[in-house]
VEXDREN-2710 file (C-alpha; in Angstrom, 1 decimal):
% VEXDREN-2710
k/r/px/py/pz
1/SER/13.8/15.3/20.6
2/GLY/13.8/12.4/18.4
3/GLY/10.4/12.4/17.5
4/GLY/10.4/16.2/17.0
5/GLU/13.0/15.4/14.4
6/GLY/11.2/12.7/12.8
7/ASP/7.9/14.9/12.5
8/GLY/9.7/18.1/11.1
9/ALA/11.8/15.5/8.5
10/THR/7.9/14.1/7.5
11/ALA/6.4/17.7/7.2
12/ALA/9.9/18.9/4.9
13/ALA/9.5/15.8/3.0
14/TRP/5.8/16.4/2.3
15/GLY/6.2/19.8/1.9
16/ALA/3.6/22.7/2.2
17/ALA/2.9/22.9/-1.6
18/PRO/1.7/19.7/-2.1
19/ALA/0.1/19.3/1.0
20/ALA/-1.8/22.5/-0.3
21/LEU/-2.8/21.1/-3.4
22/ALA/-4.0/17.9/-1.6
23/LEU/-5.9/19.9/0.8
24/ALA/-7.6/21.6/-2.2
25/ALA/-8.6/17.9/-3.7
26/GLY/-9.9/16.8/-0.1
27/CYS/-12.0/20.0/0.3
28/ALA/-13.2/19.3/-3.0
29/ARG/-14.0/16.2/-2.2
30/VAL/-15.7/16.5/0.6
31/ALA/-17.8/19.3/-1.1
32/VAL/-19.0/17.1/-3.3
33/LEU/-19.6/14.2/-1.0
34/LEU/-21.8/16.5/1.8
35/LEU/-23.9/17.7/-1.5
36/SER/-24.4/15.1/-3.5
37/PRO/-25.2/11.2/-2.5
38/PHE/-24.7/10.0/-6.0
39/HIS/-20.6/10.6/-5.7
40/ARG/-20.1/8.5/-2.5
41/LEU/-18.7/4.8/-2.3
42/ASP/-20.7/2.0/-1.8
43/GLY/-20.1/-1.2/0.5
44/PRO/-18.9/-1.2/4.0
45/LEU/-16.1/1.9/3.3
46/GLY/-18.9/4.0/1.7
47/GLY/-21.4/6.5/3.1
48/ARG/-20.8/8.3/5.9
49/LEU/-17.9/6.4/6.9
50/HIS/-16.3/7.4/3.5
51/VAL/-17.2/11.1/4.3
52/ALA/-15.9/10.8/7.9
53/PHE/-12.5/9.9/6.6
54/GLU/-12.0/12.7/4.2
55/LEU/-13.2/15.0/7.0
56/ALA/-10.0/13.8/9.2
57/ALA/-7.7/13.9/6.5
58/LEU/-8.2/17.7/6.2
59/PRO/-7.0/19.0/9.4
60/PRO/-3.0/17.2/8.9
61/LEU/-2.9/18.6/5.8
62/LEU/-4.5/21.9/6.7
63/GLY/-1.2/22.1/9.5
64/LEU/1.4/20.9/6.3
65/ALA/-0.1/23.3/4.1
66/ARG/0.6/26.1/6.3
67/GLY/3.1/28.5/4.0
68/ALA/2.8/27.3/0.8
69/VAL/1.5/30.8/-0.2
70/GLY/3.6/33.5/0.9
71/ARG/2.1/37.1/1.6
72/ARG/3.4/38.6/-1.4
73/VAL/0.4/38.2/-4.4
74/ARG/2.9/36.8/-6.8
75/SER/3.4/33.3/-4.7
76/LEU/-0.6/32.9/-5.8
77/PHE/-0.1/32.8/-9.3
78/PRO/1.3/29.0/-9.5
79/PHE/-1.3/27.7/-7.1
80/VAL/-4.2/30.1/-8.7
81/THR/-2.8/28.7/-12.3
82/VAL/-3.3/25.4/-11.2
83/LEU/-6.6/25.5/-9.7
84/ALA/-7.5/27.6/-13.1
85/ALA/-6.3/24.7/-15.1
86/VAL/-8.2/22.1/-13.3
87/GLY/-11.3/23.9/-13.4
88/CYS/-11.4/24.4/-16.6
89/LEU/-10.3/20.7/-18.1
90/SER/-12.9/19.6/-15.2
91/TRP/-15.8/21.2/-16.7
92/ARG/-15.0/19.7/-20.2
93/HIS/-14.6/16.2/-18.7
94/ARG/-17.1/15.5/-16.5
95/LEU/-19.3/12.7/-15.3
96/ALA/-23.2/12.5/-15.2
97/LEU/-24.1/11.1/-11.9
98/ALA/-25.7/14.0/-10.0
99/ASP/-29.5/14.9/-11.2
100/GLU/-28.8/18.4/-13.0
101/SER/-25.9/19.4/-11.0
102/PRO/-22.6/19.4/-13.4
103/SER/-21.0/21.7/-11.0
104/LEU/-20.8/18.7/-8.7
105/ASP/-19.6/16.6/-11.4
106/ALA/-16.8/18.5/-12.5
107/LEU/-15.8/19.1/-9.1
108/PHE/-15.6/15.6/-8.4
109/THR/-13.2/15.5/-11.8
110/ALA/-11.9/18.9/-10.0
111/ALA/-10.6/16.7/-7.0
112/GLU/-8.8/13.9/-8.8
113/LEU/-6.9/16.1/-11.2
114/LEU/-6.0/18.1/-7.9
115/GLU/-4.3/14.7/-6.4
116/THR/-2.4/14.6/-9.6
117/ALA/-1.2/18.3/-9.0
118/ALA/-0.2/17.3/-5.8
119/ALA/1.6/14.2/-6.9
120/ALA/3.6/15.7/-9.2
121/ALA/4.6/18.6/-6.6
122/TYR/5.4/15.8/-4.2
123/LEU/7.7/14.4/-6.4
124/ALA/9.4/17.9/-7.3
125/ARG/9.6/18.1/-3.5
126/THR/11.6/14.8/-3.1
127/LEU/14.0/16.0/-5.8
128/ALA/14.3/19.2/-3.9
129/TRP/14.8/17.6/-0.9
130/LEU/17.4/14.6/-1.2
131/GLY/19.6/15.9/0.9
132/GLY/17.8/16.6/3.8
133/PRO/17.4/15.1/7.1
134/LYS/15.8/11.5/6.7
135/ALA/13.4/9.8/9.5
136/ALA/11.4/6.5/9.5
137/ALA/8.2/8.2/9.5
138/SER/9.3/10.1/6.2
139/SER/10.4/6.5/4.4
140/LEU/7.3/4.8/5.5
141/LEU/5.6/8.3/4.0
142/HIS/7.0/7.3/0.2
143/VAL/5.4/3.9/1.1
144/LEU/1.9/4.7/1.9
145/LEU/1.0/7.1/-0.9
146/PRO/1.9/5.0/-3.8
147/LEU/0.0/2.1/-2.1
148/GLN/-2.9/4.5/-1.1
149/GLN/-3.2/5.8/-4.7
150/GLY/-2.9/2.7/-6.0
151/LEU/-6.6/1.6/-4.4
152/THR/-7.7/4.4/-6.2
153/MET/-6.4/3.7/-9.5
154/TYR/-7.8/0.1/-9.0
155/TYR/-11.3/1.6/-8.4
156/TRP/-11.2/3.6/-12.0
157/MET/-10.0/0.7/-13.6
158/VAL/-12.9/-1.8/-12.9
159/ALA/-15.9/0.5/-11.2
160/PHE/-16.9/1.9/-14.2
161/GLN/-17.8/0.6/-17.6
162/ASP/-17.4/2.6/-21.1
163/ASP/-20.9/3.6/-21.0
164/PRO/-22.4/6.9/-22.6
165/SER/-24.9/7.5/-19.7
166/LEU/-22.1/8.1/-17.6
167/VAL/-20.4/10.7/-19.3
168/GLY/-21.6/14.7/-18.8
169/ALA/-19.3/15.8/-21.2
170/GLY/-15.8/15.0/-22.5
171/SER/-14.1/11.7/-21.7
172/PRO/-14.0/12.1/-18.4
173/LEU/-13.4/8.0/-17.4
174/SER/-10.3/7.9/-19.7
175/LEU/-9.1/11.4/-17.8
176/LEU/-9.5/9.7/-14.3
177/LYS/-8.2/6.5/-15.0
178/ILE/-5.0/8.6/-16.5
179/SER/-4.8/10.9/-13.6
180/SER/-5.0/7.7/-11.2
181/SER/-2.7/5.9/-12.8
182/SER/-0.4/9.0/-13.2
183/GLN/-0.8/9.6/-9.3
184/VAL/0.5/6.1/-8.7
185/ALA/3.7/7.0/-10.9
186/LEU/4.8/9.7/-9.7
187/TYR/4.4/8.9/-6.0
188/LEU/6.6/5.1/-7.0
189/ALA/9.6/7.7/-8.5
190/ALA/9.6/10.0/-5.7
191/ALA/10.0/6.4/-3.3
192/ALA/12.7/5.6/-5.8
193/LEU/14.2/8.8/-5.8
194/HIS/14.0/8.3/-1.8
195/LEU/15.7/4.7/-1.8
196/ALA/18.3/5.5/-4.0
197/HIS/19.5/8.4/-2.2
198/CYS/19.5/6.4/1.5
199/MET/21.1/3.3/0.1
200/GLU/23.7/5.8/-1.5
201/GLU/24.5/7.5/1.7
202/GLU/24.6/4.0/3.6
203/HIS/27.5/3.1/1.3
204/VAL/29.0/6.1/1.6
205/SER/28.7/5.8/5.5
206/VAL/30.2/2.6/5.4
END
């Protein structure tokens, strides 16, 4: 059916590997939000509503992430490598929001870095899927992702000032700003590639 084809194209455009990294980021973020009230957003979209939104995103990501890791042990290597690199970088560059819990602050940074890894994997997946079937839902995904991450980028740009008391180690604020900006750039690049390919196909068909 048309709906099934659209869902399949959307899942293929998103890809299991980007979804697995986004799932890891979501799990890290949910863990931090549940264990530390200091990392929750303020305002009408903060508190329990923020946690509820993050929890609601996990099941769809879990469904999309199936197949990201094959049965062979070597297929785990790229994923484990990314997790190790993110863990090391997060520990060296973390905020000081949680009371005497640097591991939670590091996990908070890790969630953002995993989102950047997911964005990079999404761009790679878009390049690999340029010749695949297209669907309206897939095109919508290319529009929504940079908008969503743009809100995150805006948050990091304006929410925190350069206050030494907020720093637990390294330069976490600079890293988080660079990370969120990179996500927007990567998703915009993927959207541009998708749009260019769609326009090329339309021109050829005419």
